[in-house]
C-alpha positions as CSV (number, residue, x, y, z in Angstrom):
1,X,-41.3,49.5,53.2
2,X,-45.0,50.4,54.1
3,X,-45.0,47.8,56.5
4,X,-41.7,48.7,57.9
5,X,-42.7,52.1,58.6
6,X,-46.2,51.0,60.2
7,X,-44.2,49.0,62.5
8,X,-44.9,45.6,61.1
9,X,-41.2,44.7,61.2
10,X,-41.7,40.8,61.0
11,X,-44.0,41.2,58.0
12,X,-41.7,43.6,56.3
13,X,-38.7,41.2,56.9
14,X,-40.7,38.4,55.5
15,X,-41.3,40.3,52.2
16,X,-37.8,41.2,52.0
17,X,-36.9,37.7,52.4
18,X,-39.1,36.6,49.7
19,X,-37.7,39.1,47.4
20,X,-34.3,38.6,48.1
21,X,-35.0,34.6,47.0
22,X,-36.0,35.9,43.7
23,X,-32.8,37.7,43.2
24,X,-33.9,41.4,44.3
25,X,-30.6,42.4,45.9
26,X,-32.4,45.8,47.0
27,X,-34.4,43.7,49.4
28,X,-31.1,42.3,51.0
29,X,-30.2,46.0,51.6
30,X,-33.5,46.6,53.2
31,X,-33.3,43.3,55.3
32,X,-29.8,43.9,56.5
33,X,-30.9,47.5,57.6
34,X,-34.0,46.2,59.6
35,X,-31.8,44.0,61.5
36,X,-29.3,46.6,62.0
37,X,-31.9,49.2,63.4
38,X,-33.0,46.3,65.8
39,X,-29.7,46.1,67.1
40,X,-28.8,42.9,65.4
41,X,-25.2,43.9,63.9
42,X,-24.0,40.1,63.2
43,X,-27.0,39.4,61.1
44,X,-27.1,42.8,59.5
45,X,-23.4,42.3,58.7
46,X,-24.1,38.8,57.2
47,X,-26.8,40.2,54.9
48,X,-24.8,42.9,53.6
49,X,-21.8,40.5,52.9
50,X,-24.4,38.5,51.1
51,X,-25.6,41.5,49.1
52,X,-21.8,42.4,48.2
53,X,-21.4,39.0,46.8
54,X,-24.4,39.4,44.3
55,X,-24.4,43.0,43.4
56,X,-23.2,44.8,40.7
57,X,-19.2,45.6,41.0
58,X,-20.1,49.5,41.1
59,X,-22.5,49.1,43.8
60,X,-21.1,46.7,46.1
61,X,-21.0,49.2,49.2
62,X,-24.6,49.9,49.3
63,X,-25.5,47.3,51.8
64,X,-22.9,48.4,53.8
65,X,-23.9,52.0,53.6
66,X,-27.5,51.0,54.8
67,X,-26.0,49.2,57.7
68,X,-24.0,52.2,58.6
69,X,-27.0,54.6,58.1
70,X,-28.9,52.1,60.4
71,X,-26.4,52.4,63.3
72,X,-26.1,56.0,63.0
73,X,-30.3,56.3,63.3
74,X,-29.8,54.1,66.4
75,X,-27.4,56.2,68.1
76,X,-24.0,54.0,67.2
77,X,-22.2,56.9,65.7
78,X,-18.6,55.5,66.5
79,X,-19.8,52.1,64.8
80,X,-21.4,53.8,61.8
81,X,-18.1,55.9,61.0
82,X,-16.0,52.6,61.7
83,X,-17.9,50.7,59.2
84,X,-17.4,53.6,56.8
85,X,-13.7,53.7,57.3
86,X,-13.5,49.9,56.7
87,X,-14.9,50.5,53.0
88,X,-12.6,53.5,52.7
89,X,-9.7,50.8,53.4
90,X,-10.9,48.5,51.1
91,X,-10.6,50.9,48.2
92,X,-14.0,52.8,48.1
93,X,-12.6,56.1,48.4
94,X,-16.3,57.8,47.5
95,X,-17.1,56.8,51.1
96,X,-15.3,59.6,52.5
97,X,-18.2,61.9,51.4
98,X,-20.5,59.8,53.5
99,X,-18.0,60.0,56.5
100,X,-17.8,63.7,55.7
101,X,-21.7,64.1,55.9
102,X,-22.0,62.1,59.1
103,X,-19.5,64.3,60.7
104,X,-21.4,67.4,59.6
105,X,-24.6,65.9,61.1
106,X,-22.8,65.6,64.3
107,X,-21.8,69.3,64.3
108,X,-17.9,68.3,63.7
109,X,-17.3,70.7,61.0
110,X,-13.4,70.8,61.1
111,X,-13.7,66.9,61.2
112,X,-15.9,67.0,58.2
113,X,-13.4,69.4,56.5
114,X,-10.5,67.0,57.2
115,X,-12.2,64.2,55.5
116,X,-13.3,66.2,52.6
117,X,-9.7,67.5,52.2
118,X,-8.4,63.5,52.2
119,X,-11.3,63.1,49.5
120,X,-9.8,65.5,47.4
121,X,-6.2,64.3,47.6
122,X,-7.6,61.0,46.9
123,X,-8.5,62.2,43.8
124,X,-12.3,62.6,44.0
125,X,-13.8,65.1,41.7
126,X,-14.5,68.3,43.7
127,X,-17.3,70.0,41.9
128,X,-21.0,70.8,42.4
129,X,-22.3,69.2,45.7
130,X,-19.1,68.3,46.9
131,X,-17.7,72.0,47.1
132,X,-20.9,73.1,48.6
133,X,-20.3,70.2,51.5
134,X,-16.8,71.6,52.1
135,X,-18.3,75.5,52.4
136,X,-20.7,73.8,54.8
137,X,-17.8,72.5,56.8
138,X,-16.2,75.8,56.6
139,X,-19.2,77.6,58.1
140,X,-20.1,76.0,61.5
141,X,-22.9,78.4,61.8
142,X,-25.0,77.2,58.8
């Protein structure tokens, strides 16, 4: 990550590839995000799919979340949200919280609240941080 933060993208990708070849799945997530940040969505998605194949069953969305975050960072808000909705459609309802957070970042409080309500109706636990998110969606001035 240090090399990536220093702008040494090729060097960082080389290290991520080496780490991935030894079975480090997190390196695939970082590599995927790196390609997405550069606008190479097809390669990013290929790597996210590769991560999904080797990841622990409970964390298969991590690669896709990294791609969605990178899309958001480079300004492709619609692309990020579309990808997140695909994850929800594939059964990962916990991603609804990520969609709500994305909408809050964009200032879409009513949209965030709508998604959080959907999360509650999907059976996600509504306590602690989740309720704070819902309250934030209620208060556009915060």
